[in-house]
Structures are given as C-alpha cells and as structure tokens.
N, C-alpha and C positions, 0 to 999 in steps of 0.2 A: 709092551711099552717098557722102555728102559728107565730104571729108577736112578735118581742122582746118586753119585758116588758117596756124598756125605751122609746119606741115610743109612748106609750099611754099617758104619763103624763110628762110634763116638770116642773122642779122646778121653783118656782117663785124666783125673785132676792132676796127677803127677806130670803127664805129658804136656798138659796145658800150661802148667806152671813153668816148666822148662822152656817151652816155646815163647811164652810171653816175657820171661826174664831175659831172653836174648833179643826177641823181636822189637820190643818197645824202645830199649836204649838205642838200638841200631836205627830205628825210624826217627828217633829224636835227633841224632846227629845228622842224619840225612836231611831232615827238615831244616836244621840250622844251616847246613851247607846250601840248600836251595834258597833259603832266605837271603843269604849273603850274595849268591850269584844272581838270583832272579828277582824275587818280589818279597816285600816285607810281610805279606800276609802269611807266608810260610811259618813265621814265628808263632802264629796261632796254632797251627798243626803241631809244631814242636812242643808247645805248652801242653797240648792234649796228650801227646805221646809221653811226655815227662810225667804227667799225672797218672796215666795208665801204668807206666813202669813202676812208679812208687806204690800204687795200689797192688800190683801183682807181686812185688817183692815183700810188701808189708803183710800181705795175706799169708805168706809163708808156704813152705812145701808141704802139701797134704800127706806125703809119704812119711814125713818125720813127726807128724802130730800123733799123739797117743789117742787111741780109740776109747 
C-alpha cells in the first residue's frame, strides 16, 4: 500500500514560516480581487487570510529566535 506523500517529510518551522509569509498575503489579494469581480462573500475569505498572515508574521521566524 502506498503511503501519502505528506507523511514522509514534515516542514521545518522555518520553511513553514517562509511559505505562510508569502502564501497568506497572496491569498488575501486574490480574495479581494474575487470579491470585486464575483461575489461579496469573498471578503470573508480575505479577512481570514489577512488574520492568518498577521499571525504568521507576528509569530516571527523561528530560525532567528534564540534557543
């Protein structure tokens, strides 16, 4: 039986931080665009993405924190 690919390797906190710092602001602007073009409910998704982006950035880069 084949195991799912995500069980083989877990992202390090540094990789997760870098991905979220780029991903959530991108999704925020994408949701704003979709709200303008399509439906106002996309603003709710944009708000969620904005909150997640702020949390990811406020959490800080784990690589730069002292142990």
